[in-house]
C-alpha positions as CSV (number, residue, x, y, z in Angstrom):
1,X,79.1,29.5,256.7
2,X,80.5,30.0,260.1
3,X,83.0,32.5,259.0
4,X,80.3,34.7,257.4
5,X,78.1,34.4,260.5
6,X,81.2,35.4,262.7
7,X,82.0,38.3,260.3
8,X,78.4,39.5,260.4
9,X,78.1,39.4,264.0
10,X,81.3,41.2,264.4
11,X,80.7,44.7,266.0
12,X,81.3,47.6,263.7
13,X,84.6,49.8,264.4
14,X,83.4,52.8,266.4
15,X,83.4,55.9,264.5
16,X,85.5,57.7,266.8
17,X,88.4,55.1,266.2
18,X,87.9,55.6,262.5
19,X,88.4,59.2,262.9
20,X,91.4,59.0,265.1
21,X,93.3,56.2,263.8
22,X,92.6,55.6,260.3
23,X,95.7,56.6,258.3
24,X,94.2,59.1,255.8
25,X,95.7,61.6,253.3
26,X,94.0,64.5,255.2
27,X,95.6,63.8,258.5
28,X,98.9,63.5,256.7
29,X,98.3,66.8,255.2
30,X,97.2,68.4,258.3
31,X,100.2,67.0,260.2
32,X,102.8,68.6,257.7
33,X,100.8,71.9,257.5
34,X,100.5,72.3,261.4
35,X,104.2,71.3,261.8
36,X,105.4,73.4,259.2
37,X,103.2,76.6,260.4
38,X,105.1,76.1,263.6
39,X,108.7,75.9,262.2
40,X,107.8,79.0,260.2
41,X,106.3,80.7,263.1
42,X,109.4,80.0,265.3
43,X,111.9,81.5,262.7
44,X,109.4,84.2,261.1
45,X,111.4,87.5,260.6
46,X,111.1,89.8,263.7
47,X,108.6,87.5,265.0
48,X,111.0,84.9,266.0
49,X,113.3,87.4,267.8
50,X,110.3,89.2,269.5
51,X,109.0,85.8,271.0
52,X,112.6,84.8,271.9
53,X,114.7,81.6,271.6
54,X,113.4,79.6,274.2
55,X,109.6,80.1,272.7
56,X,110.9,79.4,269.2
57,X,112.4,76.2,270.4
58,X,108.9,75.1,271.9
59,X,107.4,75.9,268.6
60,X,110.0,73.8,266.9
61,X,109.6,70.9,269.3
62,X,105.6,70.7,268.9
63,X,105.9,71.1,265.0
64,X,108.5,68.3,264.8
65,X,105.9,65.9,266.5
66,X,103.3,66.7,264.0
67,X,106.1,66.3,261.6
68,X,106.4,62.6,263.1
69,X,102.6,62.1,262.9
70,X,102.3,63.1,259.2
71,X,105.4,60.9,258.1
72,X,104.1,57.6,260.0
73,X,101.0,58.2,258.0
74,X,102.7,58.6,255.0
75,X,105.0,55.7,255.5
76,X,101.9,53.7,256.2
77,X,100.1,54.6,253.2
78,X,103.3,54.3,250.8
79,X,102.5,50.5,250.3
80,X,104.8,47.6,249.8
81,X,108.5,48.2,250.1
82,X,109.6,46.4,246.8
83,X,108.0,45.6,243.4
84,X,108.9,42.8,241.1
85,X,111.0,43.6,238.0
86,X,111.9,41.6,235.0
87,X,115.7,42.1,235.5
88,X,118.2,41.1,238.2
89,X,118.0,40.8,241.1
90,X,114.1,40.5,240.4
91,X,112.7,43.0,243.0
92,X,113.5,46.6,243.3
93,X,112.8,48.9,246.3
94,X,109.9,51.5,245.5
95,X,110.7,55.0,245.1
96,X,107.5,56.0,246.8
97,X,108.2,53.8,250.0
98,X,112.0,55.0,250.0
99,X,110.7,58.6,250.1
100,X,108.2,58.0,252.9
101,X,110.6,56.0,254.9
102,X,113.5,58.4,254.9
103,X,111.2,61.4,255.4
104,X,109.7,59.6,258.4
105,X,113.2,58.9,259.7
106,X,114.2,62.6,259.3
107,X,111.3,63.5,261.3
108,X,112.4,61.6,264.1
109,X,116.0,63.1,264.0
110,X,114.1,66.5,264.1
111,X,112.3,65.1,267.4
112,X,115.7,64.5,268.9
113,X,117.2,67.8,268.0
114,X,114.3,69.9,268.9
115,X,113.8,67.8,272.5
116,X,117.8,68.6,273.1
117,X,117.4,72.3,272.1
118,X,115.1,72.8,275.2
119,X,117.6,71.7,277.5
120,X,121.0,72.1,276.0
121,X,123.3,74.4,277.7
122,X,126.9,73.5,276.6
123,X,128.6,73.8,273.2
124,X,129.1,70.0,273.2
125,X,125.6,69.3,273.8
126,X,124.0,71.9,271.2
127,X,126.6,70.5,268.4
128,X,126.3,67.0,269.0
129,X,122.5,66.6,270.4
130,X,120.9,69.7,268.7
131,X,122.9,70.3,265.4
132,X,123.9,66.8,264.4
133,X,120.4,65.1,264.3
134,X,119.0,68.5,263.0
135,X,121.6,68.2,259.9
136,X,121.0,64.4,259.5
137,X,117.0,65.0,259.7
138,X,117.8,67.8,256.9
139,X,119.8,65.2,254.8
140,X,117.0,62.5,255.2
141,X,114.6,65.3,254.1
142,X,116.6,66.3,250.8
143,X,116.7,62.3,250.1
144,X,112.9,62.1,250.5
145,X,112.6,65.2,248.1
146,X,114.4,63.5,245.4
147,X,112.6,60.2,245.8
148,X,109.3,61.8,245.5
149,X,110.2,63.3,242.2
150,X,111.6,60.1,241.1
151,X,108.3,58.5,242.2
152,X,106.2,60.7,240.3
153,X,108.1,60.5,237.2
154,X,107.6,56.6,237.4
155,X,103.7,57.3,237.1
156,X,103.7,60.4,235.0
157,X,105.9,62.8,233.3
158,X,108.9,64.1,234.9
159,X,107.9,67.6,233.8
160,X,104.2,67.9,234.4
161,X,103.3,71.6,235.5
162,X,99.8,71.0,234.4
163,X,99.2,68.6,237.5
164,X,98.8,69.7,240.9
165,X,100.7,66.4,242.3
166,X,103.8,67.4,240.4
167,X,103.7,70.9,241.9
168,X,103.5,69.3,245.3
169,X,106.7,67.4,244.6
170,X,108.4,70.3,243.5
171,X,107.7,72.7,246.4
172,X,108.2,69.7,248.7
173,X,111.6,69.6,247.2
174,X,112.5,73.4,247.3
175,X,111.4,73.0,251.3
176,X,113.8,70.1,251.7
177,X,116.7,72.4,250.1
178,X,115.8,75.4,252.1
179,X,115.9,73.2,255.3
180,X,119.4,71.9,254.2
181,X,120.3,75.5,254.0
182,X,119.2,76.2,257.3
183,X,121.2,73.1,258.6
184,X,124.4,74.8,257.2
185,X,123.6,78.1,258.8
186,X,123.0,76.6,262.2
187,X,126.3,74.9,262.2
188,X,127.7,75.6,265.9
189,X,131.1,77.2,265.8
190,X,133.7,76.5,268.5
191,X,132.6,79.8,270.3
192,X,129.0,78.1,270.6
193,X,127.2,80.4,268.3
194,X,125.6,79.6,264.9
195,X,127.9,80.7,262.1
196,X,124.8,82.4,260.2
197,X,121.8,82.7,262.5
198,X,119.9,84.7,259.6
199,X,120.7,82.0,257.1
200,X,119.3,79.4,259.2
201,X,116.1,81.4,260.3
202,X,115.4,82.2,256.5
203,X,116.0,78.5,255.5
204,X,113.6,77.2,258.1
205,X,111.0,79.9,257.6
206,X,111.1,79.3,253.9
207,X,111.1,75.3,253.9
208,X,108.2,75.5,256.6
209,X,106.1,77.6,254.0
210,X,107.0,75.3,251.1
211,X,106.0,72.1,253.2
212,X,102.6,73.8,254.0
213,X,102.0,74.7,250.5
214,X,103.0,71.3,249.2
215,X,100.4,69.9,251.9
216,X,97.8,72.2,251.2
217,X,97.4,71.8,247.5
218,X,97.1,67.9,247.8
219,X,94.7,68.1,250.9
220,X,91.5,66.4,249.8
221,X,89.2,69.2,251.2
222,X,91.2,71.9,249.0
223,X,91.4,69.8,246.0
224,X,87.7,69.4,245.8
225,X,87.0,73.0,246.4
226,X,89.4,74.3,243.9
227,X,87.8,71.8,241.2
């Protein structure tokens, strides 16, 4: 009786806290969409050249923080780390949690890379502080993209083009591949130049668009309106 009284007398959570702090799918989608749009903006053909490297790096820097915000929400909502199974060792790490955790780790590496890019002025700093974490983040994204498809196949069919969730996972995976290609193209040569700037920008641009679409199609407001 005492516990019921205490619960009933507790003040309700302010609406602004719920709106700002509650980890929802809507916030996750918008975080990835805004971050993706900024990455695509900074690498867009002709537009990226017009705005210059400094402004493009600012777009990447801000976009990476939206990625991190969305990635943390995704990790929080991914559920338990492991699940009980009827074979040794008795528990198995869930593919959904592994996908969310590796992608969240990748977003943090992108934070390191895009922050360093704002102040890197030597070949060594560009290679070790910009390219290396960028490549690591791309690898983490690629692993997460595979795990998303694995997680989907555990609850539905591996080939399921009639479901929007399947398309979201496939488009997300394509974005991860594009980011990986961009990392290869942006490798820093001994002379301080990237080995293929066109490939780096194209991979970043296509990857950003893929992530934007992958999040848009599962955005709750979008799915309700299309239905």
